[in-house]
C-alpha angles and dihedrals in degrees: 000000000000115000114249112221111215093172111125091002092162093059091046090052092049090047090054092050090053095056121109090235092057092046090051090048091049093051093048091046091049094049097045120096091196131030127190119210114206117184141144137219116351090351088062088065092045091049092047092050092046092050091050092049093047092048090050094047093043091053092047090051095045093246113153099220131112128200117204124203129178096251098159116091087186092058094044094051092042092052093043090052092050100041106014128264092267088064099039098100093042090052090047090055090046090053090054092048090054093046091051091048093246098111124100095226 
């Protein structure tokens, strides 16, 4: 396993926050009313937990923003069975578009 260097972690964090990519991400996150978290494996659990925490904190702070995560194993396996695992997350996003009235069908 590759060694993780935690030396000067604060400066590394500050350097990341000053990048153009992070600034662009922050602006898009700030402007979005809805955010969709797509992850796989252990990161799926992390993304789901993060979206739950954000939704709880946003509601408490009066922020009108909602973060969606695919938290239904039943839906994921059903969609994967119908369309193939490679298309499962795409189909999940399409289902949300239709539910939100943003889909073409």
